[in-house]
C-alpha positions in Angstrom: 131.9 -55.8 -51.1 131.0 -52.2 -51.6 127.6 -51.1 -52.7 128.5 -50.2 -56.3 130.1 -53.6 -56.8 127.0 -55.4 -55.4 124.8 -53.4 -57.7 127.0 -54.2 -60.7 127.1 -57.9 -59.7 123.3 -58.0 -59.4 122.9 -56.2 -62.7 125.3 -58.6 -64.4 123.3 -61.6 -63.1 120.0 -60.1 -64.3 121.5 -59.5 -67.8 122.8 -63.1 -67.9 119.5 -64.6 -66.8 117.6 -62.5 -69.3 120.0 -63.4 -72.1 119.6 -67.1 -71.3 115.8 -66.8 -71.2 115.8 -65.0 -74.6 118.1 -67.5 -76.1 115.9 -70.4 -74.9 112.7 -68.8 -76.1 114.2 -67.8 -79.5 115.6 -71.3 -80.0 112.2 -73.1 -79.7 109.4 -72.7 -82.2 106.2 -73.6 -80.5 104.6 -76.0 -83.0 102.3 -78.6 -81.5 102.9 -80.9 -84.5 106.4 -81.3 -83.2 104.9 -83.6 -80.6 103.4 -86.0 -83.2 106.0 -88.7 -82.3 104.3 -88.8 -78.9 100.7 -89.5 -80.3 101.0 -93.3 -80.1 102.3 -93.2 -76.6 99.7 -90.8 -75.4 96.8 -92.6 -77.1 97.8 -96.1 -76.3 99.6 -95.8 -73.0 102.7 -97.5 -74.5 106.2 -96.2 -73.5 107.3 -93.2 -75.4 110.0 -93.5 -78.0 113.4 -91.7 -77.8 112.2 -89.3 -80.5 109.1 -88.5 -78.5 111.1 -87.8 -75.4 113.5 -85.6 -77.5 110.6 -83.6 -78.9 108.8 -83.2 -75.6 112.0 -81.9 -74.0 112.5 -79.5 -77.0 108.9 -78.3 -76.7 109.0 -77.9 -72.8 109.0 -74.1 -73.0 105.8 -74.3 -75.0 103.8 -76.5 -72.7 102.0 -73.7 -70.9 101.0 -72.2 -74.2 99.6 -75.5 -75.2 97.8 -76.0 -71.9 96.2 -72.5 -72.2 94.8 -73.5 -75.7 91.4 -75.2 -75.2 92.0 -77.3 -78.3 95.3 -78.7 -77.0 94.9 -78.8 -73.3 93.3 -82.2 -73.2 96.2 -83.7 -75.1 98.9 -82.2 -72.7 97.1 -82.8 -69.4 95.5 -86.2 -70.0 96.7 -89.0 -67.7 98.6 -90.7 -70.5 100.3 -87.4 -71.6 101.4 -86.8 -68.0 102.8 -90.4 -67.9 104.7 -89.8 -71.2 106.1 -86.5 -69.9 107.1 -88.1 -66.6 108.7 -91.0 -68.3 110.7 -88.6 -70.5 111.7 -86.5 -67.4 109.6 -83.5 -68.3 107.3 -82.3 -65.6 103.9 -80.8 -66.8 104.1 -77.2 -65.6 101.5 -75.5 -63.5 100.5 -72.5 -65.6 
């Protein structure tokens, strides 16, 4: 592959990645109340509902924002919250 083609291929990949990231970030509105279906599971230690898992997966791009908020951090990083996220297949990010 000649140099101009390599540069064009790399540029195309960068554009596609940025477009995907923009689409993901625009598609999700970071609203902590969207996680309200998870409150019972987080506070009681009971298994999360399907709705809870759907919401936590939807809000995954927002978790770092919530962790950085002192008022929300304890709810996202508590042992039960981590258990709920793990059960739903959503790892708690390291921000």
